[in-house]
DSSP file (Angstrom, degrees, kcal/mol; ACC not computed):
  #  RESIDUE AA STRUCTURE BP1 BP2  ACC     N-H-->O    O-->H-N    N-H-->O    O-->H-N    TCO  KAPPA ALPHA  PHI   PSI    X-CA   Y-CA   Z-CA
    1    1 A R              0   0    0      0, 0.0     2,-0.4     0, 0.0     0, 0.0   0.000 360.0 360.0 360.0 131.2  -74.6   72.0  128.2
    2    2 A R        -     0   0    0      1,-0.0     2,-0.3     0, 0.0     0, 0.0  -0.667 360.0-130.9 -84.9 130.8  -76.8   75.0  127.4
    3    3 A Q        -     0   0    0     -2,-0.4     2,-0.5     1,-0.0    -1,-0.0  -0.694  14.2-139.0 -83.5 138.1  -80.3   74.2  126.3
    4    4 A R        -     0   0    0     -2,-0.3     2,-0.5     2,-0.0    -1,-0.0  -0.841  15.5-157.2 -95.8 128.8  -81.6   75.9  123.2
    5    5 A Q        +     0   0    0     -2,-0.5     2,-0.3     2,-0.0    -2,-0.0  -0.920  14.7 173.5-114.1 133.6  -85.1   77.2  123.4
    6    6 A M        -     0   0    0     -2,-0.5     2,-0.4     2,-0.0    -2,-0.0  -0.941  14.7-152.9-129.3 152.3  -87.2   77.8  120.3
    7    7 A C        -     0   0    0     -2,-0.3     2,-1.1    78,-0.0     3,-0.4  -0.933  23.6-130.1-123.8 153.2  -90.9   78.7  119.9
    8    8 A I    >   +     0   0    0     -2,-0.4     3,-0.8     1,-0.2    26,-0.1  -0.343  66.9 130.6 -89.0  52.2  -93.3   78.0  117.0
    9    9 A R  T 3   +     0   0    0     -2,-1.1    -1,-0.2     1,-0.2    84,-0.1   0.570  59.0  62.0 -87.7  -6.9  -94.1   81.7  117.1
   10   10 A D  T 3  S+     0   0    0     -3,-0.4     2,-0.5   120,-0.1    -1,-0.2   0.160  85.0  92.0 -99.9  15.4  -93.6   82.1  113.4
   11   11 A S    <   +     0   0    0     -3,-0.8     2,-0.4   119,-0.1   113,-0.1  -0.967  47.6 168.8-117.7 123.2  -96.4   79.8  112.5
   12   12 A L        +     0   0    0     -2,-0.5     2,-0.4   112,-0.1   115,-0.2  -0.990   4.3 174.4-138.0 121.6  -99.8   81.1  111.9
   13   13 A H        -     0   0    0     -2,-0.4     2,-0.6   114,-0.0   108,-0.1  -0.989  31.8-128.2-133.6 137.7 -102.7   79.2  110.5
   14   14 A A        -     0   0    0     -2,-0.4   106,-0.0   106,-0.2    -2,-0.0  -0.750  37.0-174.2 -81.5 121.1 -106.4   79.9  109.9
   15   15 A V        -     0   0    0     -2,-0.6     3,-0.1     1,-0.1    -2,-0.0  -0.799  35.3-115.9-118.6 155.7 -108.2   76.9  111.4
   16   16 A P  S    S-     0   0    0      0, 0.0     2,-0.3     0, 0.0    -1,-0.1   0.829  90.4 -11.1 -65.1 -34.1 -111.9   76.0  111.3
   17   17 A K  S    S-     0   0    0      2,-0.2     2,-0.2    -3,-0.0     4,-0.1  -0.964  83.5 -77.4-155.2 171.2 -112.4   76.3  115.1
   18   18 A K  S    S-     0   0    0     -2,-0.3     2,-0.2     2,-0.1    34,-0.0  -0.521  98.8  -0.4 -70.8 134.4 -110.5   76.7  118.3
   19   19 A G  S    S-     0   0    0     -2,-0.2     2,-0.5    33,-0.1    -2,-0.2  -0.594 120.3  -4.8  89.6-149.1 -109.1   73.3  119.5
   20   20 A L        -     0   0    0     31,-0.4     2,-0.2    -2,-0.2    -2,-0.1  -0.721  66.2-156.2 -88.5 127.0 -109.4   70.0  117.6
   21   21 A D    >   -     0   0    0     -2,-0.5     3,-0.9    -4,-0.1     6,-0.1  -0.544  30.6-103.8 -98.5 168.4 -111.6   70.1  114.5
   22   22 A S  T 3  S+     0   0    0      1,-0.3    -1,-0.1    -2,-0.2    -2,-0.0   0.798 119.6  44.1 -64.7 -27.3 -113.4   67.1  113.1
   23   23 A K  T 3  S-     0   0    0      0, 0.0    -1,-0.3     0, 0.0    -3,-0.0   0.522 107.2-122.4 -97.2  -5.4 -111.0   66.6  110.2
   24   24 A G    <>  +     0   0    0     -3,-0.9     4,-2.0     3,-0.1     5,-0.1   0.728  65.0 138.8  78.0  20.0 -107.9   67.2  112.3
   25   25 A Y  H  >  +     0   0    0      2,-0.2     4,-2.4     1,-0.2     5,-0.2   0.929  68.1  51.1 -72.4 -40.1 -106.6   70.1  110.3
   26   26 A A  H  > S+     0   0    0      1,-0.2     4,-2.4     2,-0.2     5,-0.2   0.944 111.5  48.9 -59.3 -47.7 -105.4   72.2  113.2
   27   27 A A  H  > S+     0   0    0      1,-0.2     4,-2.5     2,-0.2    -1,-0.2   0.876 109.9  51.8 -61.6 -36.2 -103.5   69.2  114.7
   28   28 A E  H  X S+     0   0    0     -4,-2.0     4,-1.9     2,-0.2    -1,-0.2   0.874 109.5  49.1 -68.0 -38.6 -101.9   68.6  111.3
   29   29 A C  H  X S+     0   0    0     -4,-2.4     4,-1.7     2,-0.2    -2,-0.2   0.905 113.0  48.0 -61.5 -44.4 -100.7   72.2  111.0
   30   30 A L  H  X S+     0   0    0     -4,-2.4     4,-2.1     1,-0.2    -2,-0.2   0.913 112.8  46.8 -66.0 -43.9  -99.3   72.1  114.4
   31   31 A S  H  X S+     0   0    0     -4,-2.5     4,-2.6     1,-0.2    -1,-0.2   0.865 111.4  51.4 -70.4 -32.0  -97.5   68.9  113.9
   32   32 A K  H  X S+     0   0    0     -4,-1.9     4,-1.9     2,-0.2    -1,-0.2   0.839 108.2  52.7 -74.8 -29.1  -96.1   70.0  110.6
   33   33 A S  H  X S+     0   0    0     -4,-1.7     4,-0.5     2,-0.2    -2,-0.2   0.937 113.4  44.4 -63.5 -45.7  -94.8   73.2  112.2
   34   34 A I  H >< S+     0   0    0     -4,-2.1     3,-1.6     1,-0.2     5,-0.5   0.958 114.8  46.6 -64.7 -51.9  -93.0   71.1  114.8
   35   35 A L  H >< S+     0   0    0     -4,-2.6     3,-1.2     1,-0.3    -1,-0.2   0.819 104.6  64.0 -59.8 -33.4  -91.6   68.6  112.5
   36   36 A G  H 3< S+     0   0    0     -4,-1.9    -1,-0.3     1,-0.3    -2,-0.2   0.631  87.9  68.7 -67.2 -15.3  -90.5   71.4  110.2
   37   37 A M  T << S-     0   0    0     -3,-1.6    -1,-0.3    -4,-0.5    -2,-0.2   0.725 100.3-135.0 -78.9 -20.0  -88.1   72.7  112.7
   38   38 A G    <   +     0   0    0     -3,-1.2     2,-0.2    -4,-0.4    -3,-0.1   0.648  51.5 143.5  84.6  13.8  -86.0   69.6  112.2
   39   39 A H        -     0   0    0     -5,-0.5    -1,-0.2     1,-0.1     3,-0.1  -0.558  46.6-149.9 -85.3 153.3  -85.3   68.8  115.9
   40   40 A S  S    S+     0   0    0      1,-0.2    29,-3.1    -2,-0.2     2,-0.3   0.633  85.9  32.0 -94.7 -14.4  -85.2   65.2  117.3
   41   41 A R  E     +a   69   0A   0     27,-0.2     2,-0.3     2,-0.0    -1,-0.2  -0.999  68.4 161.2-140.1 140.9  -86.5   66.3  120.7
   42   42 A C  E     -a   70   0A   0     27,-2.4    29,-2.0    -2,-0.3     2,-0.5  -0.993  31.1-135.5-154.4 163.6  -88.9   69.0  121.8
   43   43 A V  E     -a   71   0A   0     -2,-0.3     2,-0.6    27,-0.2    29,-0.2  -0.980  19.6-155.8-119.2 126.6  -91.1   70.2  124.7
   44   44 A L  E     -a   72   0A   0     27,-3.6    29,-3.1    -2,-0.5     2,-0.4  -0.916  13.3-173.6-106.5 116.5  -94.6   71.4  123.7
   45   45 A R  E     +a   73   0A   0     -2,-0.6     2,-0.3    27,-0.2    29,-0.2  -0.905  11.5 158.3-113.8 137.9  -96.1   73.8  126.2
   46   46 A S  E     -a   74   0A   0     27,-1.6    29,-1.3    -2,-0.4     2,-0.1  -0.903  43.9 -88.3-143.4 173.6  -99.6   75.2  126.0
   47   47 A D        -     0   0    0     -2,-0.3    29,-0.0    27,-0.2    -1,-0.0  -0.339  43.6-107.7 -80.7 177.9 -102.2   76.6  128.3
   48   48 A N        +     0   0    0      4,-0.1    -1,-0.1    -2,-0.1    26,-0.1   0.171  67.5 135.1 -94.3  19.1 -104.5   74.3  130.2
   49   49 A E     >  -     0   0    0      1,-0.1     4,-2.7     2,-0.0     3,-0.5  -0.500  59.8-128.4 -70.7 131.1 -107.7   75.1  128.4
   50   50 A P  H  > S+     0   0    0      0, 0.0     4,-2.3     0, 0.0     5,-0.2   0.891 105.6  49.4 -52.7 -46.8 -109.5   71.8  127.6
   51   51 A S  H  > S+     0   0    0      1,-0.2     4,-1.6     2,-0.2   -31,-0.4   0.890 113.8  47.2 -62.4 -36.2 -110.0   72.4  123.8
   52   52 A I  H  > S+     0   0    0     -3,-0.5     4,-2.5     2,-0.2    -1,-0.2   0.875 108.0  54.8 -71.2 -36.5 -106.3   73.3  123.5
   53   53 A L  H  X S+     0   0    0     -4,-2.7     4,-2.2     2,-0.2    -2,-0.2   0.869 107.0  52.0 -68.1 -36.6 -105.1   70.3  125.4
   54   54 A Q  H  X S+     0   0    0     -4,-2.3     4,-2.2    -5,-0.3    -1,-0.2   0.930 110.5  48.0 -60.4 -43.2 -107.1   68.1  123.0
   55   55 A L  H  X S+     0   0    0     -4,-1.6     4,-2.4     1,-0.2    -2,-0.2   0.909 111.3  49.8 -60.9 -45.0 -105.4   69.7  120.1
   56   56 A V  H  X S+     0   0    0     -4,-2.5     4,-2.5     1,-0.2    -1,-0.2   0.884 109.0  52.1 -66.2 -39.7 -102.0   69.4  121.7
   57   57 A R  H  X S+     0   0    0     -4,-2.2     4,-2.0     2,-0.2    -1,-0.2   0.943 110.9  47.6 -59.8 -48.3 -102.6   65.6  122.4
   58   58 A A  H  X S+     0   0    0     -4,-2.2     4,-1.7     1,-0.2    -2,-0.2   0.910 113.3  47.9 -60.3 -43.3 -103.6   64.9  118.9
   59   59 A A  H  X S+     0   0    0     -4,-2.4     4,-2.4     1,-0.2    -1,-0.2   0.858 107.8  55.6 -69.6 -32.2 -100.5   66.9  117.5
   60   60 A V  H  X S+     0   0    0     -4,-2.5     4,-2.3     1,-0.2    -1,-0.2   0.909 105.0  53.3 -63.8 -39.0  -98.1   65.1  119.9
   61   61 A G  H  X S+     0   0    0     -4,-2.0     4,-1.6     1,-0.2    -1,-0.2   0.918 111.5  45.8 -62.3 -43.4  -99.3   61.7  118.6
   62   62 A Q  H  X S+     0   0    0     -4,-1.7     4,-1.2     2,-0.2    -1,-0.2   0.854 111.8  51.1 -62.3 -38.6  -98.6   62.9  115.0
   63   63 A V  H  <>S+     0   0    0     -4,-2.4     5,-1.9     1,-0.2    -2,-0.2   0.872 108.7  50.5 -72.1 -35.3  -95.2   64.3  115.9
   64   64 A R  H ><5S+     0   0    0     -4,-2.3     3,-1.3     1,-0.2    -1,-0.2   0.860 105.7  55.8 -70.2 -33.1  -94.1   61.1  117.6
   65   65 A L  H 3<5S+     0   0    0     -4,-1.6    -1,-0.2     1,-0.2    -2,-0.2   0.826 102.1  59.2 -62.4 -28.2  -95.2   59.2  114.5
   66   66 A G  T 3<5S-     0   0    0     -4,-1.2    -1,-0.2    -5,-0.1    -2,-0.2   0.485 125.6-104.0 -75.4  -4.6  -92.7   61.6  112.7
   67   67 A G  T < 5S+     0   0    0     -3,-1.3     2,-0.4     1,-0.3    -3,-0.2   0.681  77.1 133.7  91.0  19.0  -89.9   60.3  114.9
   68   68 A V      < -     0   0    0     -5,-1.9     2,-0.9   -27,-0.0    -1,-0.3  -0.844  55.7-131.6-105.0 140.5  -89.6   63.2  117.3
   69   69 A D  E     +a   41   0A   0    -29,-3.1   -27,-2.4    -2,-0.4     2,-0.4  -0.804  39.0 179.9 -89.9 109.9  -89.3   62.7  121.0
   70   70 A V  E     -a   42   0A   0     -2,-0.9     2,-0.4   -29,-0.2   -27,-0.2  -0.909  21.6-158.4-121.0 142.3  -91.8   65.2  122.3
   71   71 A V  E     -a   43   0A   0    -29,-2.0   -27,-3.6    -2,-0.4     2,-0.7  -0.969  14.1-143.1-119.9 131.0  -92.9   66.0  125.8
   72   72 A D  E     -a   44   0A   0     -2,-0.4     2,-0.5   -29,-0.2   -27,-0.2  -0.857  22.8-179.7-100.1 114.3  -96.3   67.7  126.4
   73   73 A E  E     -a   45   0A   0    -29,-3.1   -27,-1.6    -2,-0.7     2,-0.2  -0.947  16.1-148.2-115.4 132.2  -96.2   70.3  129.2
   74   74 A G  E     -a   46   0A   0     -2,-0.5   -27,-0.2   -29,-0.2     2,-0.1  -0.542  32.1-100.9 -87.1 164.1  -99.2   72.4  130.5
   75   75 A S        -     0   0    0    -29,-1.3    -1,-0.1    -2,-0.2     3,-0.0  -0.374  43.5 -89.7 -77.4 164.5  -98.6   75.8  131.8
   76   76 A V    >   -     0   0    0      3,-0.2     3,-1.5    -2,-0.1     6,-0.2  -0.627  50.7-111.1 -72.8 123.0  -98.5   76.5  135.5
   77   77 A P  T 3  S+     0   0    0      0, 0.0    -1,-0.1     0, 0.0   -30,-0.0  -0.273  96.5   9.4 -59.1 141.0 -102.1   77.3  136.6
   78   78 A H  T 3  S+     0   0    0      1,-0.1    -2,-0.0     2,-0.0     0, 0.0   0.683  99.7 111.1  64.6  24.3 -102.6   81.0  137.7
   79   79 A D    X   -     0   0    0     -3,-1.5     3,-1.6     1,-0.1     4,-0.4  -0.852  43.6-175.7-129.7  93.0  -99.2   82.0  136.4
   80   80 A P  G >  S+     0   0    0      0, 0.0     3,-0.5     0, 0.0    -1,-0.1   0.677  78.6  66.1 -64.1 -17.3  -99.6   84.2  133.4
   81   81 A Q  G >  S+     0   0    0      1,-0.2     3,-1.1     2,-0.1     4,-0.3   0.593  79.3  82.1 -84.6  -6.5  -95.8   84.5  132.8
   82   82 A T  G <  S+     0   0    0     -3,-1.6     3,-0.2     1,-0.3    -1,-0.2   0.899 106.5  27.8 -55.4 -43.4  -95.6   80.8  132.0
   83   83 A N  G <> S+     0   0    0     -3,-0.5     4,-2.9    -4,-0.4    -1,-0.3  -0.021  86.2 124.5-109.0  29.4  -96.7   81.5  128.5
   84   84 A G  H <> S+     0   0    0     -3,-1.1     4,-2.4     1,-0.2     5,-0.2   0.889  73.7  47.5 -55.7 -46.9  -95.4   85.0  128.3
   85   85 A R  H  > S+     0   0    0     -4,-0.3     4,-1.7    -3,-0.2    -1,-0.2   0.881 114.1  47.7 -65.3 -38.2  -93.2   84.6  125.2
   86   86 A A  H  > S+     0   0    0      2,-0.2     4,-2.3     1,-0.2    -2,-0.2   0.911 111.6  50.1 -68.9 -41.1  -96.0   82.8  123.3
   87   87 A E  H  X S+     0   0    0     -4,-2.9     4,-2.2     1,-0.2    -2,-0.2   0.889 109.9  50.3 -65.2 -36.7  -98.5   85.5  124.3
   88   88 A A  H  X S+     0   0    0     -4,-2.4     4,-1.7    -5,-0.2    -1,-0.2   0.862 111.1  50.0 -68.2 -33.1  -96.2   88.3  123.2
   89   89 A A  H  X S+     0   0    0     -4,-1.7     4,-2.3     2,-0.2    -2,-0.2   0.875 109.4  50.9 -68.8 -36.0  -95.7   86.4  119.8
   90   90 A V  H  X S+     0   0    0     -4,-2.3     4,-2.4     1,-0.2    -2,-0.2   0.901 109.9  50.8 -67.3 -41.0  -99.5   86.1  119.4
   91   91 A K  H  X S+     0   0    0     -4,-2.2     4,-1.8     2,-0.2    -1,-0.2   0.883 110.7  48.3 -62.6 -40.0  -99.9   89.8  120.1
   92   92 A L  H  X S+     0   0    0     -4,-1.7     4,-2.3     2,-0.2    -2,-0.2   0.899 112.3  48.1 -71.2 -39.5  -97.3   90.7  117.5
   93   93 A L  H  X S+     0   0    0     -4,-2.3     4,-2.9     2,-0.2    -2,-0.2   0.883 110.7  51.6 -69.2 -38.8  -98.8   88.4  114.8
   94   94 A K  H  X S+     0   0    0     -4,-2.4     4,-2.5     2,-0.2    -1,-0.2   0.914 110.8  48.1 -59.9 -42.5 -102.3   89.8  115.5
   95   95 A G  H  X S+     0   0    0     -4,-1.8     4,-2.3     2,-0.2    -2,-0.2   0.931 112.8  47.3 -64.2 -45.9 -101.0   93.3  115.1
   96   96 A L  H  X S+     0   0    0     -4,-2.3     4,-2.7     2,-0.2     5,-0.3   0.944 112.7  51.1 -57.5 -50.0  -99.2   92.4  111.8
   97   97 A L  H  X S+     0   0    0     -4,-2.9     4,-2.5     1,-0.2    -2,-0.2   0.922 111.1  47.8 -52.0 -50.4 -102.4   90.6  110.6
   98   98 A S  H  X S+     0   0    0     -4,-2.5     4,-2.2     1,-0.2    -1,-0.2   0.882 111.6  48.7 -61.6 -42.6 -104.4   93.7  111.4
   99   99 A V  H  X S+     0   0    0     -4,-2.3     4,-2.2     2,-0.2    -1,-0.2   0.929 114.0  46.0 -62.1 -47.3 -102.1   96.1  109.6
  100  100 A H  H  X S+     0   0    0     -4,-2.7     4,-2.1     1,-0.2    -2,-0.2   0.849 111.2  52.8 -67.5 -34.0 -101.9   94.0  106.5
  101  101 A K  H  X S+     0   0    0     -4,-2.5     4,-2.9    -5,-0.3     5,-0.2   0.940 111.1  46.3 -63.3 -48.7 -105.6   93.5  106.4
  102  102 A L  H  X S+     0   0    0     -4,-2.2     4,-2.0     1,-0.2    -2,-0.2   0.866 111.8  51.1 -61.6 -37.9 -106.2   97.3  106.6
  103  103 A S  H  X S+     0   0    0     -4,-2.2     4,-2.0     2,-0.2    -1,-0.2   0.901 111.7  47.2 -64.9 -40.0 -103.6   97.9  104.0
  104  104 A L  H  X S+     0   0    0     -4,-2.1     4,-2.6     2,-0.2     5,-0.2   0.919 112.6  49.3 -65.6 -42.8 -105.3   95.3  101.6
  105  105 A E  H  X>S+     0   0    0     -4,-2.9     4,-1.7     1,-0.2     5,-1.1   0.886 109.7  52.2 -69.8 -33.9 -108.8   96.8  102.3
  106  106 A R  H  <5S+     0   0    0     -4,-2.0    -1,-0.2    -5,-0.2    -2,-0.2   0.934 113.6  43.0 -63.8 -44.8 -107.5  100.3  101.6
  107  107 A R  H  <5S+     0   0    0     -4,-2.0    -2,-0.2     1,-0.2    -1,-0.2   0.893 120.1  42.3 -72.9 -38.7 -106.0   99.3   98.2
  108  108 A L  H  <5S-     0   0    0     -4,-2.6    -1,-0.2     2,-0.2    -2,-0.2   0.708  98.7-139.2 -73.9 -20.5 -109.1   97.2   97.3
  109  109 A Q  T  <5S+     0   0    0     -4,-1.7     2,-0.3     1,-0.3    -3,-0.2   0.863  71.3  98.5  54.3  39.9 -111.5   99.9   98.6
  110  110 A R  S   <S-     0   0    0     -5,-1.1     2,-0.4    -6,-0.2    -1,-0.3  -0.970  79.5-109.6-144.5 160.7 -113.5   97.1  100.1
  111  111 A C        -     0   0    0     -2,-0.3    -9,-0.0    -3,-0.1    -5,-0.0  -0.748  24.6-146.4 -89.8 133.2 -113.9   95.4  103.4
  112  112 A V        -     0   0    0     -2,-0.4    -7,-0.1   -11,-0.1    -8,-0.0  -0.878  19.9-134.5-103.7 111.1 -112.6   91.8  103.6
  113  113 A P    >   -     0   0    0      0, 0.0     3,-1.9     0, 0.0     6,-0.3  -0.282  19.3-114.0 -65.1 150.7 -114.8   89.8  106.0
  114  114 A P  T 3  S+     0   0    0      0, 0.0     5,-0.0     0, 0.0    -2,-0.0   0.768 114.6  51.3 -54.1 -32.9 -113.0   87.6  108.6
  115  115 A G  T 3  S+     0   0    0      4,-0.1     5,-0.1     3,-0.0    -3,-0.0   0.433  81.7 119.7 -87.7   2.7 -114.2   84.3  107.0
  116  116 A H  S X> S-     0   0    0     -3,-1.9     3,-1.8     1,-0.1     4,-0.6  -0.389  74.0-123.0 -66.7 141.1 -113.0   85.2  103.5
  117  117 A P  H >> S+     0   0    0      0, 0.0     4,-1.7     0, 0.0     3,-0.5   0.804 108.9  70.2 -57.2 -27.3 -110.4   82.8  102.0
  118  118 A L  H 3> S+     0   0    0      1,-0.2     4,-2.8     2,-0.2     5,-0.2   0.848  90.7  61.3 -52.8 -36.3 -108.0   85.8  101.6
  119  119 A M  H <> S+     0   0    0     -3,-1.8     4,-2.3    -6,-0.3    -1,-0.2   0.877 100.7  50.9 -64.2 -39.4 -107.7   85.8  105.4
  120  120 A A  H <X S+     0   0    0     -4,-0.6     4,-1.8    -3,-0.5  -106,-0.2   0.945 114.0  45.5 -58.0 -51.6 -106.2   82.3  105.5
  121  121 A W  H  X S+     0   0    0     -4,-1.7     4,-2.3     1,-0.2    -2,-0.2   0.886 111.6  52.2 -58.1 -41.3 -103.7   83.3  102.9
  122  122 A L  H  X S+     0   0    0     -4,-2.8     4,-3.1     1,-0.2     5,-0.2   0.896 104.6  55.5 -63.8 -40.0 -102.9   86.5  104.7
  123  123 A A  H  X S+     0   0    0     -4,-2.3     4,-2.0     1,-0.2    -1,-0.2   0.931 110.2  46.2 -59.3 -46.1 -102.3   84.7  107.9
  124  124 A L  H  X S+     0   0    0     -4,-1.8     4,-2.1     1,-0.2    -1,-0.2   0.926 112.8  50.1 -62.8 -43.2  -99.7   82.6  106.2
  125  125 A H  H  X S+     0   0    0     -4,-2.3     4,-2.6     1,-0.2    -2,-0.2   0.913 109.7  50.0 -62.8 -44.7  -98.1   85.6  104.5
  126  126 A V  H  X S+     0   0    0     -4,-3.1     4,-2.3     2,-0.2    -1,-0.2   0.890 110.2  50.6 -60.8 -40.2  -97.9   87.5  107.8
  127  127 A A  H  X S+     0   0    0     -4,-2.0     4,-2.2    -5,-0.2    -1,-0.2   0.877 109.9  51.6 -66.2 -38.2  -96.2   84.5  109.5
  128  128 A F  H  X S+     0   0    0     -4,-2.1     4,-2.5     2,-0.2     5,-0.2   0.927 110.0  48.4 -63.1 -46.8  -93.7   84.4  106.6
  129  129 A L  H  X>S+     0   0    0     -4,-2.6     4,-2.9     1,-0.2     5,-0.7   0.899 108.7  52.9 -62.3 -38.6  -92.9   88.1  107.0
  130  130 A R  H  X5S+     0   0    0     -4,-2.3     4,-1.0     1,-0.2    12,-0.4   0.934 113.0  45.9 -58.5 -45.1  -92.5   87.6  110.8
  131  131 A T  H  <5S+     0   0    0     -4,-2.2    12,-2.2  -121,-0.2    11,-0.5   0.900 123.6  31.5 -64.2 -42.5  -90.0   84.8  110.0
  132  132 A T  H  <5S+     0   0    0     -4,-2.5    19,-0.4    10,-0.2    -2,-0.2   0.710 129.5  27.7 -93.6 -23.1  -88.0   86.6  107.3
  133  133 A Q  H  <5S+     0   0    0     -4,-2.9     2,-0.5    -5,-0.2    -3,-0.2   0.730  89.7  89.2-121.0 -27.6  -88.2   90.3  108.3
  134  134 A V     << -     0   0    0     -4,-1.0     8,-0.5    -5,-0.7     2,-0.4  -0.653  64.7-144.2 -84.0 126.9  -88.6   90.8  112.1
  135  135 A V  B     -B  141   0B   0     -2,-0.5     6,-0.2     6,-0.2    -3,-0.0  -0.751  12.4-143.4 -91.9 130.4  -85.3   91.0  113.8
  136  136 A G    >   -     0   0    0      4,-2.6     3,-2.0    -2,-0.4    -1,-0.1  -0.176  36.7 -87.4 -84.6-179.6  -84.9   89.5  117.4
  137  137 A S  T 3  S+     0   0    0      1,-0.3    -1,-0.1     2,-0.1    -2,-0.0   0.668 126.6  61.8 -67.7 -16.9  -82.9   90.8  120.3
  138  138 A D  T 3  S-     0   0    0      2,-0.3    -1,-0.3     1,-0.0     3,-0.1   0.417 118.4-110.1 -87.3   5.1  -80.0   88.8  119.0
  139  139 A G  S <  S+     0   0    0     -3,-2.0     2,-0.3     1,-0.3    -2,-0.1   0.509  85.3 100.7  80.4   6.2  -79.9   90.9  115.8
  140  140 A M        -     0   0    0     10,-0.0    -4,-2.6     3,-0.0    -2,-0.3  -0.891  67.1-124.9-122.7 157.6  -81.1   88.1  113.6
  141  141 A T  B  >  -B  135   0B   0     -2,-0.3     4,-1.9    -6,-0.2    -6,-0.2  -0.427  34.9-105.9 -84.7 169.9  -84.4   87.1  112.0
  142  142 A A  H  > S+     0   0    0     -8,-0.5     4,-2.1   -11,-0.5     5,-0.2   0.893 122.7  56.4 -57.4 -43.7  -85.9   83.6  112.5
  143  143 A W  H  > S+     0   0    0    -12,-2.2     4,-2.4     1,-0.2     6,-0.4   0.864 107.2  48.5 -57.3 -43.6  -84.9   82.8  109.0
  144  144 A Q  H  > S+     0   0    0    -13,-0.3     4,-2.7     2,-0.2    -1,-0.2   0.899 108.6  53.8 -62.4 -41.9  -81.3   83.6  109.8
  145  145 A R  H  < S+     0   0    0     -4,-1.9    -2,-0.2     1,-0.2    -1,-0.2   0.893 117.5  35.8 -64.6 -39.0  -81.3   81.5  113.0
  146  146 A V  H  < S+     0   0    0     -4,-2.1    -1,-0.2     1,-0.1    -2,-0.2   0.880 129.9  29.3 -83.3 -34.7  -82.5   78.4  111.2
  147  147 A R  H  < S-     0   0    0     -4,-2.4    -3,-0.2     2,-0.3    -2,-0.2   0.617  94.8-128.0-104.8 -14.7  -80.7   78.8  107.8
  148  148 A G  S  < S+     0   0    0     -4,-2.7     2,-0.3    -5,-0.3    -4,-0.2   0.624  80.9  74.9  79.4  13.1  -77.6   80.6  108.8
  149  149 A R  S    S-     0   0    0     -6,-0.4    -2,-0.3    -5,-0.1    -1,-0.2  -0.973  83.2-100.2-152.7 157.3  -78.1   83.4  106.1
  150  150 A A        -     0   0    0     -2,-0.3     2,-0.5    -3,-0.1   -18,-0.1  -0.338  37.2-106.6 -74.6 157.4  -80.4   86.4  105.6
  151  151 A F        +     0   0    0    -19,-0.4    -1,-0.1     1,-0.1    -7,-0.1  -0.803  39.8 172.4 -82.3 123.9  -83.5   86.4  103.4
  152  152 A H        +     0   0    0     -2,-0.5    -1,-0.1     2,-0.1     2,-0.1   0.380  30.7 119.0-117.7   2.2  -82.7   88.3  100.2
  153  153 A Q  S    S-     0   0    0      1,-0.1     2,-0.3     0, 0.0    -2,-0.0  -0.378  70.0-106.5 -74.2 150.7  -85.7   87.9   97.9
  154  154 A K        -     0   0    0     -2,-0.1     2,-0.4     1,-0.0    -1,-0.1  -0.550  37.6-153.4 -75.2 133.5  -87.8   90.8   96.8
  155  155 A L        -     0   0    0     -2,-0.3     2,-0.3     3,-0.0     3,-0.0  -0.842   5.1-156.8-110.8 148.6  -91.2   90.9   98.6
  156  156 A H        -     0   0    0     -2,-0.4     3,-0.1     1,-0.1     6,-0.0  -0.829  32.2 -88.9-116.5 158.6  -94.4   92.5   97.4
  157  157 A L    >   -     0   0    0     -2,-0.3     3,-1.9     1,-0.1     2,-0.2  -0.344  54.5 -95.4 -63.3 145.6  -97.4   93.7   99.2
  158  158 A F  T 3  S+     0   0    0      1,-0.3    -1,-0.1   -36,-0.0   -36,-0.0  -0.455 112.1  20.0 -66.1 133.1 -100.1   91.1   99.8
  159  159 A G  T 3  S+     0   0    0      1,-0.3    -1,-0.3    -2,-0.2    -2,-0.1   0.475  87.0 148.9  84.8   4.2 -102.7   91.3   97.0
  160  160 A D    <   -     0   0    0     -3,-1.9     2,-0.7     1,-0.1    -1,-0.3  -0.368  51.2-119.9 -64.3 147.7 -100.5   93.2   94.6
  161  161 A C        -     0   0    0     -2,-0.0     2,-0.4     2,-0.0    -1,-0.1  -0.838  36.4-171.8 -91.1 119.2 -101.1   92.5   90.9
  162  162 A L        -     0   0    0     -2,-0.7     2,-0.4    -6,-0.0    -6,-0.0  -0.907  14.8-150.4-115.7 139.9  -98.0   91.1   89.4
  163  163 A L        +     0   0    0     -2,-0.4     2,-0.3     2,-0.0    -2,-0.0  -0.902  26.8 160.8-107.9 138.2  -97.2   90.3   85.7
  164  164 A Y        -     0   0    0     -2,-0.4     2,-0.4     2,-0.0    -2,-0.0  -0.979  30.6-136.9-148.8 157.7  -94.9   87.6   84.9
  165  165 A T        -     0   0    0     -2,-0.3     2,-0.4     3,-0.0     3,-0.1  -0.953  20.8-134.7-117.0 144.5  -93.9   85.3   82.0
  166  166 A S    >   -     0   0    0     -2,-0.4     3,-0.6     1,-0.1     4,-0.5  -0.814   4.7-151.4 -97.7 135.6  -93.3   81.7   82.3
  167  167 A D  G >> S+     0   0    0     -2,-0.4     3,-1.0     1,-0.2     4,-0.5   0.808  98.1  65.6 -70.8 -28.8  -90.3   80.0   80.7
  168  168 A A  G >4 S+     0   0    0      1,-0.3     3,-0.6     2,-0.2    -1,-0.2   0.758  93.3  60.8 -66.1 -23.2  -92.4   76.8   80.5
  169  169 A A  G <4 S+     0   0    0     -3,-0.6    -1,-0.3     1,-0.2    -2,-0.2   0.784  97.3  58.7 -69.7 -29.7  -94.8   78.5   78.0
  170  170 A D  G <4        0   0    0     -3,-1.0    -1,-0.2    -4,-0.5    -2,-0.2   0.652 360.0 360.0 -78.6 -18.1  -91.9   79.0   75.6
  171  171 A E    <<        0   0    0     -3,-0.6    -1,-0.2    -4,-0.5    -2,-0.1   0.470 360.0 360.0 -82.3 360.0  -91.2   75.2   75.3
């Protein structure tokens, strides 16, 4: 039986601090991402940094409460290739975030500071674009792999001004 490997590389969240925060927001985001994949079993691998290990332990507890059998694995010490795929995904998402931030700043003709609420929304938008638009080595996007069909909705630039009418207003 062939094992299927998936990464939570299409999940990007702005969190208050690295590791476990006082309100547990980062652990909640991580656990929701894992539970959202719909698997009954998973292996969660992270680097061995103490702050990240605390976050992972908290998320594992929440995932187990959600009914998923999860195993927590640390990476092999002094072996940078252990997390190679995750590091490549982080690099890609950082690049996409940077490009979209620069595009937004050019259109606004203003600098958007790193702590601005727009950055949290932009991070979610970039992760969504990665999921729906970036084609993997198998010729499919992450959206296609999970849903079995391509994403066909029209997308707009982040921060575009859109006009619309609501059918609910006519009632």
